[in-house]
Structure formats: structure tokens, C-alpha cells
N, C-alpha and C positions, 0 to 999 in steps of 0.2 A: 292582984289586979293584972289584967291582960294589957300588953302593949301592942298597938296595932300600927301597921305601915300599909297605907294605900299605894299600890303600885301605879305609877303614871304610865299609861299605855299609849299616850299620844303619838309617840314615834313609831308605834307598831300597828295601829289600827289600819285595817285594809278592806273594810266592808261598811256599807251603810244600812243600818237596821232601824234607824229612828229618823223620821222626816216631819217637817212642818206641814200644816194643812195645805199650803200653797205649792208644795213640792212632793206630794205623795207618790208621784210617778217615778221618783228617783230611788225608791227603796230597793234593796237587794238582799233582804233577809232570807228569802226563799226562792225557789225556782219560779214562782209566780210573781216575783218582784214586790212582795209585800214588805211592810215595815210597821214599827210601833209609832204611835203619834207622839210628837215631841212634847205635847202638853202634859204628858205623864212623867216627864223627867226635868229636874232642875239642874242644869249644867254647873251652876255656880256654887251650889250648896253640897255639903256632904250628905249622902243618902245613908240612913241607918236602917239596918234590918237585924233583928235578934241581938241588938246592942253591939253590932259590928258596923264600923264605918266603911263606906265605899265612896270612891270618887269616879265619876264617869269621865271618860276622855274623848276628845273629838278634835278633828281638824276641820278645815272648811268643808270637807266632803265625807270623811269616814268617822265612825264612832264605835266600832267593835272589831274584835279579832276573829276572822274566819280562819279556822285551822288549816294551814298549808305547810306544815312541817317546819315552822319557824322556831328560832331560838331567841329568847328574850333575856338579855343580860341586865343586871341591876347591881347596885351596891351590896356587898356581902352582908348578910344578916343571919341571926340565929332564929330558927323557926320551928314551930311544932305543928301548926295548923295553917292551911291555906283555904281562904274563903273565896268563892266564885259567884258572880252573877252572870248567868248565861242562858242559852237556849239551844235546843236542836231544832232543825227545820226538816220537814218532809219525813218525819219519823222520830222515834226516841233513840238516842245514840249514846255511846260511851267511847272514850279513847284513853290510851295511856298518856300520862304526862310524866316526863323525866325531870328530875331535879339534880342540879350539878353544883359542885364546889370546886373551883379551880380546875375545870374541865373533867373532873372525876364524878361519875354517877354515884350519888349518895342515896337516892330513893326513887322509886317508880311506883305509880299507882294509877288507877282509872278514875276519870272524872265522868260522872253520869249526869246527863241533862235531858229532861223531858222536852217534847215538842212544844213550841210556843203556843200552839192552838189547843193543846190538851187542857181539859178542865181540871183534871187530877194528875198528880205526878205519877210517872211510871216507875220511878226509882225512889230513893230517899230524899230527893230534892224537895224544896218547899217554895211556894209561890211568894216571891218578894214584892212584885208589882203586878196588879191586874189592871190592864188598860180597858177603857170603856168601849173601844172599837179598834179596828185594824185599818191601816192604810193599804189600799191596793192600787194598781195602776189606774183604776177608774174612779178613785176617791175613797171616802169613808165607807167602810164595810161594818155595819152595826150588828150583824148577826153572830159575831164571835167576840169574845173578850180575851184577847191574847195575854199570855203571862210571861214574865221574866222570872226565871227560877234561880234559887239559891242552893248551893251544895258546897261540901267541904272535902278536903283530903287531909287526913290526920296522919302525921308521922308517928312511928312507934317510940320516938324519942326526939329530943331537940337536935336539929342538924343546922350546920352552917351551909347556906346555899348562896349562889351568886348568878344563877341562870336557870331558866326553865326551857325545855324543848317540848314542843307540841307535835302531835302526829298530823297527818294529812287527811282531814275530813272536812270538806267544805260545808257540811250540814251541821257543824257545831260552831257556835258563836259565843265568844266571851266578851262581856261588856265591862267587867270590873274584877280586879283581884286585890284581896287584902291579906296580908300576912299577920299572924299572931304567934 
């Protein structure tokens, strides 16, 4: 049986990709300032996809990681697979993610995420949540059903890791990370 650890990203979120109906103009998921509607996310409960638990993180304003070259430290753990909920905006993108143990690089691989407006994945990612509409600066936009994508990075063996370093790509957004 797999053991899972949902990474708490609250201290690291730096972008707003989910908004309430009365604050849709505050979204910053894309160049067009769009966002997912909050009605599709339960902040208090664990979200399950493919029998993998995820915890969404948020502050008063932010709810996802926009990749800006940041390092995310955490308590050391033994890991084989990393599960991601995320999106690309303004296109389909991938970036390398580096995994460290005691400041030594132990593994590096690419995370692939399709555009949140795509109906089908561009890569091997899967639709984890399909929203009924999009928030834009002018309100609900019902002509698209944006998606939050699921993808994984598998190590070739178990590794002890204690930090992740992300590349700099403001068009990739990570909403949740779970280790197994």
C-alpha cells in the first residue's frame, strides 16, 4: 500500500488562480487575468484523484505556485513518485524540476502540463477537475470549461529528498503536490 504525503504549499504560493464569483477580477492565472471559479474547489477537504490525495493551499490572496525559480524545502522523506495538480497558461509547457537531498541534486526530470483551456491534454497529463466556466475580468465566461491537470514524475528508484527547485516559467502553475 502506498503512503502519501501532501505537501503544504501555503508558505510558497505566489499567484491567484482561483477566485470567488464576487472577486473574479482578481485572477492572475493567465495574461488575460483569468481564474478558476472557487465553487469547483473545497479548501477544507482532501481532494482525491486516481486514489491520490491532494491538499490545496491558500493564503488570503494566493493559491498556487507560479514558477519563478524558487526552492521549496520540506522535511526529508523517502520518495518514488511525485504527483502534481497544475496547469500551463498561454500554451502547453514543460519545465525541469530538480530534487535535492542535503543540497545535493539526486534527480531531475520534466513536468509536463497542458494549457488550462485545452479540452484534451497535450502530454500524458489527465484532467483532474473540469470547471463549468472560467472567471475573466468581466465575470463568468461560460464558453469554455477550463481544466486542472494531473501529472507525475517517477523516480527510477526510491530517493531521500528534502527540497525541490523549480525553473523560471510564469506560464506554469502548481496547485498541489503529493509524494508517494
